[in-house]
N, C-alpha and C positions, 0 to 999 in steps of 0.2 A: 319387798323390804324397803323401808324409807331410805332416802339418800341424803347424805350430809350436804350442806351448802357448798357450792363450788367456789365461793369467794374466800376460802380459807378461814372463815369464822367458825367458832365452835358451835355445834348444834346438838340437840338432844333428839335421838331417833328412837330410843326404846327405854322403857322403865319397868323394873321388876317390883312387884308388890307382894308382900307376905300376906297369905290368906290361910285361915284354918281349913278352908274347903275350896281349893282352886277350881274344881269342876263346877261347883255352885256359883262361884264368882264369874267364871267364864259364861255359864248359862244365863246369868243375870245381865251381863254385858250384851250378850246376843239378843236377849229380850228387849234391851234398850237400843237395838238396831246397830250395834257394833259387830261387824262380821268376825267370826272366829277365823284365825289365820292358819292355813295348813302348815304343818311342820314335819320335817323328816328328822328322825333321831336314831342314833346308834343304840343298840341294846343296853349299853351301860350308862346312857345319859338319863338325867332326871326328866320326868314328864313335866314340861312347861306349857301350860295352856296360854295362848296369846290371842288378843283381839286387836282390832284396828279402830281406834276412836276417830272422830271426824277430822282431827288436826293432823293426821298422817303419822303419828308416832305408833309404836307397837307397845302394848301393855302385856306384860307377862305375869301370870298369877302362879305363885309357888308357895309351898308350905315349908318354911325353914325349920320347923320343929320336927319334921319327918324326913331325915336324910335317907338316901338310898341304902 
C-alpha cells in the first residue's frame, strides 16, 4: 500500500473509478503493465479490483450502479 508523505503534506494514495465492468477495466490495466494488487476482503465487502500504476497510487475499479 502506498504511504503518505512524512512531511505532513496532504497526498493522494488511492483513487476509486466508476466502471461499468470493473473486471474488464482491471484486465485492461494489467495488459498495460499495471500489476493487479492482491486484496483481502470480508464476505460482506464489495469486490474492488485495484491496480498499481507507475506513480505509486492505487486505482480501484468499482461499479457504483451495482450495489451489494
